[in-house]
C-alpha positions in Angstrom: 0.0 0.0 0.0 1.1 3.5 -0.7 1.6 6.3 1.9 1.8 10.0 2.1 5.2 11.6 2.7 6.1 15.2 3.3 9.4 16.6 1.9 11.0 20.0 1.7 12.6 20.9 -1.6 12.8 22.8 -4.8 11.3 22.2 -8.3 14.2 21.7 -10.7 12.4 20.8 -13.8 8.9 20.5 -15.2 7.6 18.5 -18.2 4.0 18.5 -19.6 2.3 15.1 -19.6 -0.8 14.6 -21.6 -3.3 17.5 -21.8 -3.5 18.6 -18.2 -0.7 17.0 -16.1 2.9 17.8 -15.3 5.9 15.7 -14.2 8.1 17.6 -11.8 11.6 16.9 -10.7 12.2 17.9 -7.0 15.5 18.2 -5.1 14.5 17.4 -1.5 16.2 17.3 1.9 14.8 13.9 2.8 15.1 11.8 -0.4 17.5 13.6 -2.7 16.2 14.0 -6.3 12.8 12.6 -7.0 10.2 12.8 -9.7 6.5 13.3 -9.0 3.3 13.6 -11.1 1.2 16.8 -10.6 -2.3 15.7 -11.8 -4.2 18.6 -13.4 -1.4 21.1 -12.8 -2.0 22.6 -16.3 -5.6 23.4 -15.7 -6.4 27.1 -15.1 -8.0 26.4 -11.7 -5.4 23.9 -10.5 -4.1 24.2 -6.9 -0.7 23.3 -8.3 -0.7 26.0 -11.1 2.0 28.1 -9.3 3.7 25.4 -7.3 4.5 23.1 -10.1 7.0 25.5 -11.7 10.9 25.7 -11.6 12.4 27.6 -8.7 9.4 26.9 -6.4 10.7 26.1 -2.9 8.6 24.8 0.0 6.9 21.8 1.5 5.4 19.1 -0.8 3.0 16.4 0.3 3.4 13.3 -1.9 1.6 10.0 -2.3 4.3 7.4 -2.6 3.1 4.5 -4.7 5.0 1.4 -5.7 6.7 3.0 -8.6 6.0 6.7 -8.6 5.1 9.8 -6.5 2.0 11.9 -6.9 1.8 15.5 -5.7 -1.1 15.9 -3.2 -0.4 19.3 -1.6 2.2 22.1 -1.8 3.0 25.0 0.5 5.5 27.2 -1.3 7.7 29.5 0.8 9.7 31.1 -2.1 8.9 31.4 -5.8 12.1 33.5 -6.5 9.9 36.0 -8.4 12.8 38.5 -8.4 14.5 36.3 -11.1 11.7 36.5 -13.6 12.2 40.3 -14.2 15.9 39.8 -15.1 16.6 37.7 -18.2 20.3 37.2 -17.3 19.5 36.2 -13.7 16.7 33.8 -14.9 19.0 31.9 -17.1 21.8 31.7 -14.6 19.1 30.3 -12.3 18.0 27.7 -14.9 21.6 26.7 -15.3 22.0 26.1 -11.6 18.8 24.0 -11.6 20.0 22.0 -14.6 23.5 21.5 -12.9 21.8 20.2 -9.7 19.5 17.9 -11.7 22.5 16.5 -13.6 24.5 15.7 -10.4 21.9 14.8 -7.8 20.5 11.3 -7.3 17.5 9.7 -5.6 18.0 8.7 -2.0 21.3 10.5 -1.7 22.0 13.1 1.0 21.7 16.2 -1.2 21.0 18.7 1.7 24.2 20.7 1.0 23.3 21.0 -2.7 19.8 22.1 -1.9 21.1 24.7 0.5 23.7 25.9 -2.1 21.0 26.2 -4.7 18.7 28.2 -2.4 21.4 30.6 -1.4 22.7 31.0 -4.9 19.2 31.9 -6.3 18.8 34.4 -3.5 22.1 36.0 -4.5 21.0 36.1 -8.1 17.9 38.0 -7.0 19.9 40.6 -5.2 21.5 43.7 -6.8 24.4 43.4 -4.3 26.1 40.6 -6.2 27.6 40.2 -9.7 25.9 37.3 -11.4 29.2 36.2 -12.9 30.7 35.8 -9.4 27.5 34.0 -8.2 28.0 31.5 -11.1 31.7 30.9 -10.2 30.8 30.4 -6.5 28.0 28.0 -7.4 30.0 25.9 -9.9 33.0 25.5 -7.6 31.1 24.8 -4.5 28.7 22.4 -6.3 31.7 20.4 -7.7 33.2 20.3 -4.2 30.0 19.0 -2.7 29.8 16.3 -5.3 33.4 15.3 -4.6 34.7 16.5 -8.0 36.3 19.8 -7.0 39.9 20.7 -7.7 42.7 20.4 -5.0 43.7 24.0 -4.2 45.1 23.4 -0.7 48.4 21.7 -1.4 50.8 21.1 -4.2 49.9 18.0 -6.2 53.6 17.2 -6.6 55.3 17.8 -3.3 52.4 18.5 -0.9 53.6 21.9 0.1 50.7 24.2 1.2 52.3 27.6 0.4 53.1 29.5 -2.8 50.4 27.6 -4.8 50.4 29.8 -7.9 50.1 27.2 -10.7 46.8 25.6 -11.6 46.9 22.7 -14.0 43.5 21.7 -15.3 44.7 18.2 -16.5 46.1 17.5 -13.0 43.0 18.8 -11.3 44.6 21.3 -9.0 47.5 23.5 -7.9 51.2 23.1 -7.8 53.7 25.3 -5.9 56.0 27.7 -7.6 58.9 25.3 -7.7 57.0 22.2 -8.9 54.8 24.2 -11.2 57.6 26.0 -12.9 59.5 22.7 -13.4 56.4 21.0 -14.9 55.8 23.8 -17.4 59.5 23.7 -18.5 59.7 19.9 -18.7 56.2 18.9 -20.0 54.8 22.0 -21.4 51.0 22.2 -21.4 48.6 24.8 -20.3 48.7 26.2 -16.8 47.0 29.1 -15.1 49.3 31.4 -13.1 47.0 32.3 -10.2 46.7 35.6 -8.4 46.9 35.2 -4.6 43.4 36.6 -4.4 42.1 34.0 -6.9 43.6 31.2 -4.9 42.2 32.5 -1.6 38.8 32.9 -3.2 38.8 29.3 -4.4 40.0 28.0 -1.0 37.3 30.0 0.8 34.6 28.7 -1.5 35.5 25.1 -1.2 36.1 25.1 2.5 33.5 27.6 3.7 30.0 27.0 4.9 27.3 27.6 2.3 25.7 30.3 4.4 28.9 32.4 4.3 29.7 32.1 0.6 28.0 35.2 -0.6 29.8 37.6 1.7 32.7 38.8 -0.5 33.5 40.5 -3.8 36.6 40.3 -6.0 38.2 42.6 -8.6 37.4 42.3 -12.3 40.8 40.7 -12.9 40.3 38.0 -10.2 36.7 37.4 -11.4 37.9 36.8 -15.0 40.6 34.4 -13.8 38.1 32.5 -11.7 35.8 32.2 -14.7 38.6 31.1 -17.0 39.8 28.4 -14.5 36.3 27.1 -13.9 35.4 27.0 -17.6 38.5 25.0 -18.3 37.9 22.7 -15.3 34.2 22.2 -16.1 34.9 21.3 -19.8 37.6 18.8 -18.7 35.7 17.0 -15.8 32.0 17.6 -16.0 31.6 16.1 -19.5 28.0 17.4 -20.0 26.6 20.2 -22.2 24.0 22.3 -20.3 21.3 23.7 -22.6 20.6 26.7 -20.3 24.3 27.6 -20.1 24.5 27.6 -23.9 21.5 29.9 -24.2 23.0 32.2 -21.5 26.4 32.4 -23.2 24.9 33.0 -26.6 22.6 35.7 -25.5 23.3 39.2 -27.1 22.9 40.6 -23.6 26.2 39.1 -22.7 28.2 40.2 -25.7 30.1 42.7 -23.6 31.3 39.8 -21.4 32.3 37.4 -24.0 35.6 36.6 -22.3 33.5 34.7 -19.7 32.1 32.3 -22.3 33.4 28.8 -22.4 
């Protein structure tokens, strides 16, 4: 027999089913990423008309059957309406949702990812933060949460924890000045020569609590370097093409920022 369960989470994705229904993907505290059917959600008078949409965060009551969930009730705490008035912020937000959907799994502990997603969407909705920095913070922290972040705390060759100014994408992290310089001379290949502020920012993002991530700003030079490093790292290790990111980067609204494109 099925049972009703209550979960707290966010709608990541929505797909129309038939004439009146929707299939929604939820990222939840209790059960990781799950899929549920919202019956009649596309009807004009549906109680799920607003709740069964991307970005909706709140409590969802689901009927758990043998092979699927059905949405019974929803109490939405935040629709992130601030994003809908800003095209750029909206597509950054869709990219974050798509990123989380790609990585998260059912029955995994995805509480940190859900928390990161919520805080990042709040930052996108605030005029206090540069959306490009929000993206860098989200990408790096998300990769760290999923165990795929770079090593930026010690030299990959000798283990030294100081003077880590070389970042090698292929090696997945940093090398000290001595080892990094030797590697470049002996093996060639691409390496980023990191600013101290870039290294400190990466270390802070990976080691800091999610609640404290959106408390700093960086110079344009450091922001560009963060973006370049993360674009290179993402292309090497993520191995997935995000539709929302492609739309975002091809938008004419971002032509003046083309050096942030991958």
